N, C-alpha and C positions, 0 to 999 in steps of 0.2 A: 665419817668415812675417810680412810687413808688411801690415797691414790698416788700413782706415779705418772709422769708424762713420757710420751714417746714422740720423737720428732725425726724427720728425715727430709733430705733433699737429694736430687739426682745428679746435679752438675756442680762444678766449682763456682758457678756464677751465683752470687747472692741475689735473690729476688724476693718478692713478697711472700714466697713460700719457704724462705730460708729458716734455719733453725731458730734464730732469734725471734723472727716474726711469729712462728708457730708457738714458741714457749710463752711469748707475751700474751697471746690469745688464750692459751691453756691456763696460765696463771690468773688472768682476768676472769675466766669462767669459774675456776675453782674458788676464788675469793667471793664471787657473786653467789655461788651455790653452797658456801660453807663446807667445801671439801678441803681436807688437809693434804697438801702436796708434799710427799716425803722423799721423792727421788726423781731423777731424770735419766732417760735412756735416749741415745740419739745415734744416727748414722749419717755421716756426711759423704756426699758424692757417691751414693749407693743407689742402684736401681731398685725400683719397687716391683720388678717382675719376678723376683724370687725372694725367699726369706733367709738366705744364707748371708746374714748381716750380723756383725759382732754385737751391736747394741740390741738388736731385736732378739737374738738368741739368748743374750744375757738376761733380758727381760723375761723371756719364757722360762728360763731356769729359775729365776727368783719367784716367778708366779707359782711354780710347782712347790716352792718352799713356803708359800702363803705369806709372803712378805708384805703384801698390800691387798686392798679390797677392790681396787678398780684401776683401769688403764685409761688415761685421757689422751686423745689425739686431736689434731686439728680437723682432719677429715679422713675418710676411708682411704683415699689414694696415698696418704702418708704411711698407712699401715701396709697396704699391698695394692698392686695394680693387676693382680692375678686372681681370678674368681676362686679357683680351687684353693690357693694358699690362704686367701682371706677367710673363706668359710671354714677351713681347717683350724685356723687361729680362733675364730669365734666359737667353734665347737669345743676346742681345748679350754678356753676361758669359761665357757658354760659349765663344763664338767668340774672345773676348779671353783665354781661359784664366784668368779671374778667378773665384775661388770666392765663393759667396754663403752666408753663415752666419747662422742665427737662434739667438739665445740660448735660446729657449723651444720651438723646433720642430726636428725632424730633417729637414734639407733634403739630399737625396741628389743623385745625378747626374741632371740633368734629362733625359738621354738614356736612362736606365734606365726601362723601362715601369712597373714597380711604384712606383718613387720618383716618377715623373711623375704617376701616378694619385693617389697620396697627396697630393702638392702641389696638384694640380688641385682636389681636394676641399676642401683647406684654403682656397685663395684663392676657390673658388666659394662657400664658406660665408660668407666675408667680403663678397663681392658680394651674396649673398642677404640679408645683414643690412642692407646699404645700401639695396637695392631695397625691402625690407620697411619700413624706417624712412621711406623716401621716399614709399611708397604710403600709409602711415598719416598722414604729414604732409599729403599732397595731399588725402586723404579728409577730414581734419579741416578743412582750409582750404576745401574744396569745400562742406562743410556750412555754414560761415559765409557763403560766397558765395551759397548758395541762399536765405539770409535777407536778402541785400543788405547784409551787414555789411562793414566795412573789413577788408581782408586783408593789410595791411602796406605798407611803403614810404612814399611821400609822397602825401597827398591832392592833387587838382588845385587850382590856385590858385582861390580863390572858395569853398572848402569848408574846414571844420575837422572834426575827429573828436571825438565825445563818446560815451563808452560804446559804442564800435564803430560808431556811426551817423554818417552824413554830415549836417552842419548848415551852413547858409550863413553865410559870413563876409561881412557886408554891405560892409565897406570894400573887400575884394578883389573881391567880386561886381560892384560898380559898374565896376571896371576891366575885368572880363570882358565886361560888357554893352557898354562903350565899344568894345572890340576887335571884337565881332561886328557892332555897328551901323556902325562905320566901314568894315569890310571889305564888308559887305552893300551899302553905299552907294558902293563903288568905290574906296576908299582903298587905296593901296599899303602894303606892309609897312613901308617907310621912313617914310611919313607916320604910320602907327599907332605905330611905335616912338618917334618924336619926341613925339607927343601923350601917351605914357605917362610921360614925364619920368623915365626911369630906373627904372621899376617893376621890382621883383625878384620872382622866383618863390619857391616853397617851399624851394628849395635855396640861396637867397641869391644866385643869379646873375641878372644883368640879363636881362629878357625880350628875346630876339632873334628872328630870322626862323624858326629851327627851333622855338623855343618857341611862336611864334604859330601855326605850322602844326599842332602837336600840340593846342593849345587849340581851334582852329577845327574839328578833327576829333573832338573828345572828346564822345561821346554822353551822358556824365554830365550835361552842361549842360542837356539836355532831359529829365533824369530817368531815363535808361536806364542800368542797372547792368550792366557786363560784367566777367567774370573769366576768365582763361585763354584769351583770344581767339586768340592765336597761340603756337606753340611755338618759342621762340627757342633754348632750350638743352635738352639731354638729358644727364644725368649730367655737368653742368657743361661740356658741349661744344656748340659751335654746331650748331643743328638746322635752320637755314635760314629761320626765320620763317614756316613754313607754317601754314595754318589748323589750329587745335586742335580735335579732335573732342569734347573734354571741356569746351567753352566753356559758361559759365553766363551767361545774358542775361535780365534781368528789367526790364520796363517799369514806370514810375511807382514805382521803388524809392528814388529819391533826390529831394529837393526841387529842382525845376528852377530854373535861373537865366535861361535863354534861352527865348523863346517859339518855337513850331514854325515860324511864318512866317519869322522872322529866320533860324532854322537852315536852312530850305530854300533861302532866297536865298543864304546863304553857301555851302552845299554845291554849288549849281548853278554858282556862280562858280568854285569850286575845281575842279570837274570840267572846266569850260571851259579854265581856265588850265593844267591838267595836260595836256589834249590839245594845247594850243598849245605847251607846253614840249617835249612828245614829238616834235611835228612840226617844230619849229624846227631849222634847219640848225645843226650844232655848229661854232662858230668855233675855229680853231686858235690857241693861244697858245704861242709858242716857249719861254717861260721859266716855264711852269706848274710849280709845285712847287719852284722854284729861288730864289725871292725871299723874303727874311726881313725883317721889320719891326724896326728898331732900337729903336723906341719901346716895343713890347709883346712882342716876340719871336714874334709870330704870322706865318703864311705869307700872302704876297700872292696874290690870285687874279685871273684875267683876266675883265674885263667889257667890255661894249660899250654905248655910248649912241648914240641916233639923233636927229638934229636934226629940226626941223619940216620941213625941206626934204629929209629922207631921207638925209642924209649920216651915215655911221657913223664913230665914233671909238672905237678900241680903247684900253683902259687897264688898268693893274694897280692894285688897291686892297687895302689891308690887310683880311684876313678878319675880324678883330675889329671893325674900323670898319664894314664892310659888314653884318655879321650883327647885331651888338649895339650899334653906335654907342658903343663903349667905348674907342676909340682915335682920335686926331686926326692920324694920320700922313697925309702928302700922297699923292695919287694920282700915278701915273707914266704918261706917254704910252707906250703899248705899242710903236707903230711906231718912235719915236725910240730907246727903250731896246734893242729887238730889233736895229735897224740897227747901233747902236753895238757891241753884243755880237758880232754876226756879223763886223764889220770887225776888231774886236779879236782874236777867235779866229783868223781867217784870218792876220792879221799875226803873231800869236804862233806859230802853226805854221810859218809861212814863215821866221821868223827863228831858230827854235829849233835848237840843235845837238843832234841826237838822241843822239849817242854820249855826250856829257858829261851830258846830262840823264838818260839811262838809268843811268849810273854813280852819279849822285847819288841816284836813287830806290833802287837796290840798297843803297846805304850806309844810307839811312833804314830800309829793310826789315830789315837786319841788326841795327839798334839797337832794333827794336820789342819792347815788353814782351809777354809771353804772358798777362798777367792780363786777362781779358775780363769780369769781374764787372759792371762798369759798363755795358758794351755789352749784356750779357744782360738786365740789368734794364731798360734802355731798349727793347730788342727786345720784351720782354713788354708794356711800356706801349704801344708802337707797334702791336702786334698787337691789343691791346684797343681802341685807337682805330679801327683798320680795321674790326673787327667791329661797333663802334657805328655807323660810317658805313654799312656794308653793311646793317645792320639798318634804318637810317633810309630807305635807298633802297628796301629790300624793302617798307617800309610806305608807299611812294608819295611820299616826300619827294624832289622833283626840283628841285635847284638846280645850276647849273653849278659854283658854288664848292664844293659838296659833292663832286662828282667830282674837282675839282682837288685838294681836300684828300686824297682817297683816293690820287690819283696821287703826291702829295708823300710821303704816308706809305709807300706801296709802294716808292718810290725809297729812302727812308731805311731801310726794312726790308731791301732788297737790300744796301745798304751795310753795315748791321750784321751781316747774315748772312755777308758776305764777310770782315769783320773777324774774326768768331768762327771761321769756317771756316779762315781762314789760320792763326790762332793755335792752333786745336785740332789740326790735322793737321801734326805736326812734319815730315812728309816733303814738304810743299808747297814747291816751289821756283819762283821767278819768275826767268827768265834775262834777260840784257840784250837778247837777240834778241826775247823776248816783248814787252818794252816798246817796242822800236823798231817791231815789227810793228803794235802797237796805234796808235802815232803815225802810221805810214804809212796805216793804215786810216782814221784821222780826216782826214788830208789828202785822201784819195781820196773820202771820203763827205760832206765838209762841205757840198757843194752839193746832193747827192741826198737826204741824210738829215740835215739840220742839227740836228734835235731830238735824235737819238741822240748825235751828237758833243758837242753843248752840254751834254746831261745828264751826260756824263762829265767835262767840263772846266770847267764854270762854276758859280759860286755868286754871288748878288747880295744885298747888304744895302742897304735904303733908310734913309738917315739922317734925323734929325728935321728938318733944314733942306731936305729934298727932294732932296738930292744922292744919288747912288748909288755904292756901292763895289762894284766887280766883281772877283771873284777868278777868275783864269784859271790853270789848271794841271792837273797830274795829281793826282787825288784818291787819296791814300794810304789805301786802304780797310783795309789791314792795321794802320794805326796811327791812323786817324781824322783825318788832317790833309791839308793841301794843300802841294804844292811848285810 
């Protein structure tokens, strides 16, 4: 029997359940039972409450390719501490005819009623331990919160923490007062950012538009302490950002930095701007999510300026430049670039020899590597960024560029999923006819649905001198390149 080992630990502290300890026990078990160990998958400092782990997902991918006959783990908790996730894993392995072996527990046939019950109890005890630990941790933190004490993370700019209590950092507090005063008097985020002269937050990043929004909505600046206001995650999984019934809110628990009058003026203006942003007609930007800045690597976003005479000018601006003023990349006239891209794509499709082109694509596909570790790591990071953007939107942060960023990330997520899916499923076949049909679809839909076609065929990079490099071709999603 050819088997692979899977090991995991949850914290950076090496204990008896560390990777080395688990692998030594697995190796000892395999030698004793004449099992050939052909590979090792591991996840370090990863929670067992979900299966979104690089090593675990790679193991599942290789299992579907039938690269081994069994998976050997130290115990069930190393595989998962979530009942649903563990049983889903067991079901998948059963369907693939892959045995799951524990060196310390007797795992029988998951379809046998008695074996299933025994295993269910074991994984249930693991989840009970997680829930019990989580409850004790939350209860302990809640007691600190009831006293208005700091509960971890980073304090808001303007405050430091001493003996668990908030104290005012006068240097930072003066900047906070300036932000509130300027906004209350009608200053835009751009003006405020310029006047802050590169002020950095507690995490060391320059204060940008998202940071300003969070600062202006933070009740701590008028002395109101809140903890557990919204539920963003449950068992390390996205919970939707809904209001949390266990919120702790205490007035006059923190030394205030902003007076109530200024606070009310700011909140009134923010409510008005939010209504205006919600009611404003959304403008379409053909190249949203497709333009990359050569200077900083960030994504360009679509914006619109209106002259005193009411004339609108659409343009693309580097997201880092717009949000944080940390990039000096030039703006690009949207109408000019979009017109150029449309003409280029039409000419490209018109002059393309579909037969030769399809043959070249198939040649590239046949030379594609099956190693998708890099893509899986990037996919996890992209999904994390999407969750952060969704969380910001759920909190009322409304910016056109934020939605553009979500669109760009979703496009990249789709590309990465296609790359991984193609390389994971060895039976996937793309024929010459499939490629030709796709190109014919693009020709027939370039006028009716240009955004769909351009999303498939175009990528743009804005150079430091203001010129643009436009890549037009078939995105080889299976190998991450263009032809």
